[in-house]
N, C-alpha and C positions, 0 to 999 in steps of 0.2 A: 505494501500498499505508499504510496506515494506521502512521503510529509507536507504536513497541513501547516500552512503559519498562520496569523492570524495576523489582518491586515486595515489599521482603520483608515489606509487609503479607500480603502474600497467603497466606503459610506459614503466618503466624501465628490465620487465620481471617478477614479483611477480604475480601470480597467485591467486585469491582467492578458494581454494579446501578444507578448512578443513573442516567440518560438526562438529554437535554439539559433537557426537561423538569422535569420533577422537580426540575435542579438549578437554572433557574429562580424555581422553586417555591420551594424554601429560603431562596433569597437574598432575595425578598422579603418573606416570610413575616417574616425578623430586621428586612427595611426599614421596614415599613410595624407599627408595633406600636403601644406608647401613646404612644412620641413624639411625630409630628405632630398627634395632638390636641390634647393638654396644650400643648405648646409654641407651636401657630399664633398660642393670644394673646400670647406671648411674644415673639414673634418679627416682630410686626404694632409691640409696644409699644417693644421695640428697637430697632430700626431707622426705626421711624413707617411710613404708607401709602403711600406710594411709593416705599420703599426694600425693602422687607419681598419684595414679587419677585425682585428682585435679590436679594439674601440664599440665596433658593432656589437661584434661575440660575446663582450663582456655587460653593452648595456643591456645585452640582450636574456644574460643571466642574472643580472638584478634584477627585469622586467620577470626573470619567471616567478626568480625566490619574493618577490616582496607582489604579484600575483597570485601567490601561493594565501597569502596572508588577507588582498582583498579577497581571494576566495572563499575561505571557509566565514569571513567574517557578512560578503553580502548574501550565500547560503543560510548562515542565520538570522540576518536582518536583513527581510528583502524588503524594503523602504525605498521610499522617494528618498533624495538627497543625499544615500550614497555613505559619505565620510562623516557627514553631519550624525545619521540616525549611527553613524557607528562609534563615534568617538562621545555621542550621549550614551549610549546604553553602557560603555567600557567602563567608563570614570563614573555615571550615574548621575540622573537627570536633576535629580535634587543635590548632588553635589556639583563635584567641580567638571561633572559633565557637559551640565549647565552654561559655567564660562568657556569651555574649550569647544566647543560646539559652536558658538555662537563665534568666538579667535576663526573656527576655520570658515565660517559663511561674509566672513567682517574682513580676511587675510584673498576670500573666493570674488569679492565683491571691485578688487584691484585686479585679482587676478585671472578671473576668468573673461570681463572687456576685453582686458589688455590677448588672453589668446584668437580671441574672435578680430580684437581689430588687431594685428601681428598677420592674422589668417587673409584677410580682407585688403590689408597693405600688399602685404607680398602679393596678392592677385592683382591687385592695380598695376606692380610692378611689372608683371606678367604681360599687362596690357601692352609696357613700355615699348612692346620691346614689336609690338605693332604698329602703333603711334608715337614714335618716339617723341613729339611736342606736349604729350602727359605729364611728364613733368618739369613741364614753364609751368612759372606763377601768373595765374590768370587778376593779379592786385597788386602794382607796382607798390604799391603802402603794407602792403603784410606779403615780404617775400617767403615768407615761411613754407606760406599755402599755394602747395600745388593742385594740378587738375587732378591728378592723382590721388590725394587728399577728399577731394573728393566722389570721385571714382568708387574709392573704397567706401565709403559714407554710402553710397546707394548698393555696394552687392550688400552689404549690413542690412538694410532696409528690407532688400529681394528676398535675402534669406529670413529673414522675420517676419514676414507674410507668407513663405511658401510653407513655415512651419506652422502659419495658424490655420491650420484643419484637424480635422480627426487621425487618428494615429494611423489607423488602416489607410489614410491616403499618403503620409509622409512615410509610411514602411514602400509604398509600393516606388514611390518618387526615390526614395536612398539605393530600392536595384540598379533606377536606372543610372543615376551618378555612380553605381560601384563599377558600373560597366567601361564608363569611361575613366575610372581610376585604375582601373588594371588593365587598360588597352596603354596608361601613361608610360606606368610602371616595364610593359611587355617592350614597346617602341625601344623608350633607353637602354634595355639591357639587348635588344633583338641589337641596335643600334651600334653599341659598344661595344662588343663581341664580331659586328658585324666586320666595325671599322679596323680591330687589329686584326684581324683574319687580313684585308686588304692590303695592309701594311705590313707585312713581316710576320703572323703571327702575336699572338699572346705573350706579354713578357712585363715585366715590374719595374718599374720607373726606377732609375739609378736614384739614389736617397742616404745621402751621408751620414755617419756615422754619427751617436750621441752621446754624449757623459750619459749616467746612468740615469740621474737626478733631472735632467732635461727632457730627456726618453718619456718620465716615468708623469710629468708635469705636463707634457704635452699630452700624451696614453690619458690624463685623468683629463683635460681641455675639451678633449674629443671623442668622451667617453657623454663627458658631460651633456657637448649636443646632443647627440645618440641616443641621449635618456626620453632627451623631450623629443624626442620624432619619435620612442617607442609610444610614449601616454600617450595616454587614451584606450587600454587594454582594460582597462574600469567603468568602461561610460555605462556597461550595463548595468552596473551598484548602483548609478544615481535613476536610474530605473527599473530602480526593483522593483516597485510596488503593480510593475506594468507588465513584469515577465513571468512567462507561464512556467510550471513548476520551476521555480525560482531554482529550489538542493540541487539541481540537476542542471537547467539550460546556464544560472552565472556562472560557478565555474567552468564547465565545458567553454564558455566561447569563452573565457580568460586567456587559459592557455595554448588554445587552437588560434586564437590571431594574434597568438607571440610566435608561437612557431612561426605561423604563417609571415608572417609580415618581416622577423630575422633573415625570414631566407630572401625575401623579396630585397630587404637592404643589404643583405650582401653581395647577391649576388649583381646589382646596380652596381657596389664599389668596387667588385671584379672587370669587373663592363667597362667602367668609367677609366679606370687609373690606367691604363697605356694612352691615354685621351690629354692625361691633366697632368704630362709630366713638368708642365710648369707655374701646379694649381700652386704653391709658396703666391706668385705674383699676382695672381686673383683675389686673395683672401681677403682684404681692405680693400674689394672695387664694392664698385654701387650692387642692391640684392637684382637689379633688371640685366647686369653684365654676371653678374652669376649666371642668373637666369640662362641668360644667353651660351654660356659654357654645355650647358648641358643640351640643349636645343642644337647649335656649330654638332654635337656628338652626330646626331641624327641629320644634320645636313654633309657632314664631309662621306659619311655611307651611303645615305641613298638618295641626297642632291636636294636644292635649294627650299621641294614642297614640302621637302622630311622634317628639315626644319623648323618651320610654320608650322604642321601638322604636331609634332610635340611642342612644344610652346600652347597650340592650343588644345593640348592632352593637359597639360602641367596648369594650364588656368583650372580645366574642368577640374582638377582635382581639389583642386587648392579651395573653390566655391562646395564641393563637396565636405571637405575639413569643416569649415563654418560652420554649415548645415548641421552634422551632426555633434559639433563640440556645442553649439547655443541649444542644440534639443538636452544634451545630456545636463548643461548644466541649471537650465532654464530649471531645471526641478526642484531645484537646492533652495534659494530664495522662500520659493513654494511650502518645503517640508518643512524650514525654520521658522515660517508664518504661524502655516499650522500648528503652528506648538504651543505659540507665542513668545517667540525668541527673538525673532525678527518683525517689520514690519507687519499688520496683520491686515493691510489690503491687497496684499503677494498671496494672501491665502485663495484667493478665486479660484474655480476649475469653471471653464465655458460648462454654460448648461444645454450646449446642441455639438460641443467638439472634447470633448473629455477631455483639455488639457490645461491645464494651467499659463492660462492667455498674459494676465498681468505681471507675472515674472516672469516668462517669456518677452514681452513688449517689455518691458522697463529693460532687462540683459540687453534687450538689442540694442537699447536709446542710449545708455552710459557706453558700449562697444562704439556708436558710433561717433560718439565726441571724444572716444579715443583714436581715432583714425585720422585726427587731427593734430596730433601728437608724435613725437617722432621715439618711435620702437626699438631706436641702435642695439643697444643692449639689455630686449625686452627677453629673451632668450636665460643669461646668464642670472637674472634674478628671477624670472616662473620659477626656473628650476631652486634655485635657491631659500625660497620661500615657503615652498610647496614640499617639498623636503623636512623642512624644520617644523612648519604649522601645522603639519600634515601626515607624512610620509612614517616618522619618527614616530609618533601620537599613535598612528596603528601597528605597527608594528610591536610596538612596546607594548601597547592595548591589550591584542591576540594573547602574549601569552600573561600579560594580569590577570584578562580574564578566565583563563586556564586553570591560574590560582584561584581566585575567587569566588569563582562560578562553574565548579567540576559539570555541575548535572543540569549544563544551558544543554540542550537541544543540538547539537550540531552537525548537522546534514551531510558537510563536505570538514575532513578533517584534514590539517595538514602533511602532508606526508612527510619521516625525516624530521617532524618537529622532535628541537626549537631552532634545527640547523637553518633551515629558509629564512624563516625573521631575522635570526641576525646573521645573516650570509648577506639579506638586503639592507641594513643596517650598515654594516662594514663596508659595501660599495655605494655607499651612499654619504658615507665618512671619505670615501678613497678622494672619489670628486669634488667634496667639499673642501675639504684643506690641500692641496697637491697641483692648488694651480699657483697662479699669479696671479696676485690683486684679490685675496679669496677674502679677503677680510671688509671689503669695500659689499659685495651681498650678503655680508653675516652682517654688517650694520643696515641695510634694507629692512632684511628679516624682522631685524629686533627691530626697528623702532614702526615696522607695523603690528607687531606682539604688545608694543607698549600702547601704544594708540586706542589699540582695539581694548586691550584689559581694562584702561579709564574706563572708556564711552561702555562698556559689560559692567562696567561697579558703579556706575554710576545708573544706568537704567535698572542693576539692581537693587540698589537700595531705595529707589521708587516703587519696585514693587517689592518687595517682597523675598525678595530671592535668592539662591547661594551666593553669598557668603554671608546674607540679612534675612536668616530666616526669623521668625516670628521664634521666642521663645515659650514653648508649652507649659 
């Protein structure tokens, strides 16, 4: 008999409609987005040609280890909001869990719109491959604003409109987007190996030997970027209250998506290596120039129109990633608001479509605003903030939960426990501290934590929540 979960969201209107295939689809759409096509040369430049493949492998290992943590928690607590529900349950809704879950939503108020906006800005950069004047400034008084910023905001608005419908329609559209994503990956891999075959066969580009400390630092930076590219394997946990048979669907979707995407990324890296001999020279170029590197591989192998075709498919992929990002993250403010731990206005479910429409629109509008900001260091800031204020709390929390609540029903249990959560923490520590200028990112995460805590304590005092609970 299948394990049955209490689901408070059902009374609010959310229904379990997502099967295993759709769950893997939503995960992979978020994972394979703007990231790998822009960051592929950055990873090779940071780690060197020989270590770049190991950055993808190490990133995949961290994703599997951390994915097992998400799988156990997601199967045990299949609710809207993912990490919000996990942290609240682990640390106690009437104790520190109320604070930590609020802190998670607070950091998500920055990181989620930035993630969505970065995808839209990347998409507009790809458009520059077709329309070079897109990077011009329409207003002389505001030279920092470009047509590409408005194109990015328009893409964000379009995605929000497409998601404002019932989940069945969203799923059908997601499969169409997924077909283009697979075509883009296949095009890059085929072009890379075909170009290598036409120029004397596949070979590893020459790279100078580096001292151990520099090699470790480069590998850490490359793995940080690869980790960003892998993120999204947990997207189904944010849709936990809408997954069919979540005790089976959530763990399987997480592991399947990591295995498939890691195979694609490693193949892309190997295919691109022979064509990127001077990749270090391109590391500081604009997003548009880095995209042109990927398109030029196809152009070199198959001709001029092949480059435009790959650029078009990458555009499609970027749009699909933003689609999946906004879909998953829109459930988090809704879940927090429903519990009274965020703005109540966001707790509404659309009476006909059955989606958290106010949360969806609010997140989309904030992301549109961020489309007008520079996001040059957004990847590093996103990774560091989420590792410290989300991932570490879950990895430690899944072990704490085993001690505090040994009788909790766990439909999926982490194999080789406690090695996976410990390995994930070790991997994240490696990429946090073995980098140049590591303290800057840590300071930003600390600032977000301090401001979020101050806001929480002010609200908690007003509402009589932990640690200001009334004395009985």
